[in-house]
C-alpha positions in Angstrom: 166.6 81.1 11.3 163.4 82.2 13.0 163.4 83.8 16.4 164.6 81.6 19.1 162.8 80.8 22.4 163.2 83.2 25.3 165.5 80.7 27.1 167.7 80.2 24.1 167.9 83.9 23.2 168.8 85.0 26.7 171.6 82.5 27.3 175.0 84.2 27.7 177.1 84.2 24.5 180.1 81.9 24.4 183.5 83.5 24.2 186.6 82.3 22.6 189.7 84.2 23.5 191.8 83.3 20.5 190.9 84.6 17.0 191.6 81.0 15.8 189.2 78.1 16.3 191.9 75.5 15.7 195.7 75.7 16.1 197.9 72.8 15.1 201.7 73.0 15.6 204.3 70.3 14.8 201.6 67.6 14.9 202.7 64.0 14.2 200.9 60.7 14.6 202.2 57.2 14.1 200.4 53.9 14.2 203.3 51.5 15.0 205.7 51.8 12.0 203.2 53.8 9.9 203.5 57.6 10.2 200.1 59.0 9.3 201.0 62.7 10.0 204.3 64.4 10.1 205.0 67.9 11.5 201.7 69.4 10.5 201.2 73.1 11.1 197.9 74.9 10.4 195.4 77.3 11.9 191.7 77.7 11.2 190.2 81.1 11.9 186.9 81.7 13.6 184.0 82.0 11.2 185.8 80.7 8.1 185.2 77.7 5.9 188.5 75.7 5.9 188.9 72.9 3.4 191.1 69.9 3.9 192.1 68.2 0.6 194.2 65.2 -0.2 194.2 61.7 -1.8 193.2 58.6 0.1 195.8 57.8 2.7 197.1 61.4 3.0 196.1 61.6 6.7 192.9 63.6 6.4 190.9 61.2 8.6 193.6 61.0 11.2 193.9 64.8 11.5 190.2 65.2 11.7 189.8 62.6 14.4 192.6 64.2 16.5 190.8 67.6 16.2 187.6 66.0 17.3 189.3 64.4 20.3 189.0 60.8 19.2 192.7 60.1 18.6 195.7 61.2 20.7 198.6 62.6 18.7 202.1 61.2 19.0 203.7 64.6 19.3 202.9 68.3 18.7 200.3 70.7 20.0 196.6 70.9 19.2 194.2 73.5 20.5 190.5 73.4 19.6 188.6 76.4 21.0 191.5 77.1 23.2 191.4 73.6 24.7 193.3 70.3 24.3 190.6 68.1 22.6 191.9 65.0 24.5 192.1 66.5 28.0 188.8 68.5 27.6 187.1 65.8 25.6 183.5 66.3 26.8 183.7 70.1 27.0 185.1 70.3 23.5 182.7 67.8 21.9 179.7 69.8 23.3 180.8 72.6 21.1 181.4 70.6 18.0 179.0 69.5 15.3 180.1 66.5 13.4 178.8 65.3 10.0 180.4 61.9 9.3 180.9 60.6 5.8 178.0 58.2 6.3 175.3 58.8 8.9 173.6 56.4 11.2 169.9 57.0 12.0 167.0 55.7 13.9 164.9 54.9 10.8 161.6 54.5 12.6 161.7 58.1 14.1 160.3 61.1 12.2 162.7 63.8 11.2 161.4 66.1 14.0 161.6 63.3 16.6 165.2 62.5 15.5 166.3 66.1 15.7 164.5 66.6 19.1 166.2 63.5 20.4 169.6 64.9 19.6 168.6 68.4 21.0 168.1 66.7 24.3 171.7 65.8 24.5 172.7 69.4 24.9 172.1 72.0 27.6 171.9 74.7 25.0 170.3 73.7 21.8 168.7 75.5 18.8 164.9 75.3 18.5 164.2 72.0 16.6 162.0 73.5 14.0 164.5 76.3 13.2 167.2 73.7 12.5 164.9 71.6 10.3 164.0 74.8 8.4 167.7 75.7 8.0 168.5 72.4 6.3 165.4 72.5 4.1 163.5 69.6 5.6 160.4 71.5 6.9 158.2 69.7 4.4 159.5 66.3 5.7 159.4 67.1 9.4 156.7 64.4 10.0 158.2 61.8 7.6 160.0 58.7 9.0 163.7 58.9 8.5 163.7 55.5 6.7 161.6 57.0 3.9 163.9 59.9 3.2 166.0 60.0 0.0 169.8 59.9 0.3 170.0 63.7 -0.2 167.4 64.3 2.5 169.2 62.0 4.9 172.4 64.0 4.3 170.4 67.2 5.2 169.3 65.4 8.4 173.0 64.7 9.2 173.5 68.5 9.0 170.5 69.2 11.3 171.8 66.7 13.9 175.3 68.4 13.8 173.8 71.9 14.1 171.1 71.4 16.8 173.6 71.7 19.7 174.6 75.2 18.6 178.2 74.2 17.9 181.1 76.6 17.4 182.8 74.4 14.9 181.1 72.1 12.3 183.1 69.2 10.9 181.9 68.1 7.5 183.3 64.9 6.0 182.6 64.6 2.3 179.1 66.2 2.8 178.0 65.9 -0.8 179.4 62.5 -1.8 176.7 60.6 -3.8 174.3 63.5 -4.0 172.6 64.7 -7.2 173.2 68.2 -8.4 170.1 69.6 -6.8 170.9 68.0 -3.4 174.5 69.1 -3.7 173.5 72.7 -4.4 171.2 72.7 -1.4 174.0 71.3 0.8 176.3 74.1 -0.4 173.6 76.7 0.4 173.4 75.2 3.9 177.2 75.4 4.4 177.0 79.1 3.4 174.2 79.6 5.8 176.2 78.0 8.6 179.1 80.3 7.9 176.8 83.3 7.9 175.8 82.3 11.4 179.4 82.9 12.5 180.3 79.2 12.8 183.6 77.8 11.8 183.4 75.0 9.2 186.1 72.4 8.7 185.4 70.7 5.4 187.0 67.5 4.2 186.4 67.0 0.5 187.7 65.5 -2.8 185.5 67.8 -4.8 187.7 70.6 -6.1 184.6 72.6 -7.3 183.2 72.4 -3.8 186.4 73.6 -2.2 186.7 76.5 -4.7 183.1 77.4 -4.2 182.9 77.2 -0.4 186.3 77.6 1.2 188.0 80.7 2.4 191.2 78.7 2.7 192.3 75.1 1.9 195.2 72.9 3.0 196.4 70.1 0.8 197.7 67.0 2.7 200.1 64.6 1.0 201.7 61.6 2.7 200.9 63.1 6.1 202.4 66.5 5.4 200.9 69.9 4.4 201.9 70.3 0.7 200.1 73.7 0.3 197.9 76.0 2.3 196.1 79.3 1.6 193.1 80.8 -0.1 192.2 78.9 -3.3 192.8 82.0 -5.4 196.2 82.7 -3.8 197.4 79.1 -4.5 196.8 79.7 -8.2 199.8 81.7 -9.6 199.2 85.2 -10.9 200.8 84.3 -14.2 199.0 81.0 -14.8 198.4 81.3 -18.5 195.5 79.8 -20.4 194.6 77.1 -22.9 192.8 78.1 -26.1 191.0 75.3 -27.8 188.4 74.6 -30.5 186.9 71.7 -32.2 188.6 71.0 -35.6 190.1 68.4 -37.8 193.7 67.5 -38.8 193.4 69.5 -42.1 192.6 72.7 -40.2 195.4 71.9 -37.7 197.9 71.8 -40.6 196.6 75.1 -42.0 197.4 77.1 -38.9 199.8 80.0 -39.4 203.3 79.4 -38.2 203.2 81.5 -35.1 200.2 79.5 -33.8 201.2 76.1 -35.2 204.5 76.1 -33.2 202.5 75.9 -29.9 199.4 74.0 -31.1 198.5 70.4 -30.7 195.8 68.2 -32.2 194.1 65.5 -30.1 190.7 63.8 -30.1 189.2 66.2 -32.5 190.3 69.4 -30.7 193.0 71.8 -31.6 194.5 73.5 -28.5 197.4 75.7 -27.5 198.9 76.8 -24.1 199.6 80.5 -23.9 200.9 82.9 -21.2 198.5 85.7 -22.3 195.5 84.8 -24.4 194.9 88.1 -26.0 197.4 88.1 -28.8 197.1 84.5 -29.8 193.3 84.7 -29.6 193.3 87.8 -31.9 195.7 86.0 -34.3 193.5 82.9 -34.3 190.2 84.7 -34.9 191.8 86.8 -37.7 193.1 83.6 -39.4 189.7 81.9 -38.9 187.9 84.8 -40.7 190.4 84.9 -43.5 190.4 81.1 -43.9 186.6 80.6 -43.4 187.2 78.3 -40.3 184.3 78.1 -37.9 186.3 77.7 -34.6 183.6 75.4 -33.3 183.2 75.3 -29.5 186.0 77.9 -29.0 187.1 78.0 -25.4 189.6 79.9 -23.4 190.2 78.2 -20.0 192.5 79.0 -17.1 193.8 76.3 -14.6 191.4 75.7 -11.7 192.0 74.4 -8.2 191.7 70.8 -9.4 194.6 71.2 -11.8 196.6 72.9 -9.0 195.8 70.1 -6.6 197.0 67.4 -9.1 200.1 69.4 -9.9 201.0 69.7 -6.2 200.6 66.0 -5.7 202.6 65.2 -8.9 205.4 67.5 -7.7 205.4 65.9 -4.2 205.5 62.4 -5.8 208.4 63.4 -8.0 210.3 64.8 -5.0 209.7 61.5 -3.2 211.1 59.5 -6.1 214.3 61.6 -6.4 215.0 62.0 -2.7 
């Protein structure tokens, strides 16, 4: 961002004693007979991008609303910036930036007027033009909000969340419905927020987004934490690979015995799961050369976070059925 005003630049820095922005211990929340969260433990470190994943009904919204100070937990301990978000509601909220899943705007205002309006709610705010530049809306500063595209309105959501100089930014499905260009711009903005030292709490269904942006993720399932850690650490070291290529049934039947025993043919592709791709890949390419097989669209793919996510949920579902 560009240089701040003298008043903004000279203000005393905020201090947070704990190295964690968020601490959750034994958190449970029930709505009558429905238990939305059960014994949730997690921490979010200062300056990290933390992703919260889970299917609809997993408890993501309830957890986020508790952290934001909107909902009181049934039991357990919650600390946000070393404060109870319910007891210190106004103090906490002045230090949070919240991007809801769907924004609500004054459509007749210009982008700059809208950001300036929100800046007036805070004692300590970033310069309006700097925030607009950060989210990539400088060229639209004078445009009325009602004339912005969906992606541009999503950027405005980010600007409104950032203008109060928050310590934590909550992003709820920030790229839902965006095209690829707008999504990439949103990702760049999240990375810029992190570079400013802000903590980002990101709720998403997009596994690529989580793997691209998050330092750590937590997977919620039926109100409980099913897994937590860095995306790379949640993927096993010995995770194997899948070798596949486009072929027909005749080629499938011609595979040598050591490859045929692990191969399968489906929808015009021949594929095989292997622990180590090197040996089978060498055997496959050697056979292809000797047999004059093209190995069209040859691909070696390792499991990604999405497959891990689905396997965690499937495992939890199977545990639920057998318990």
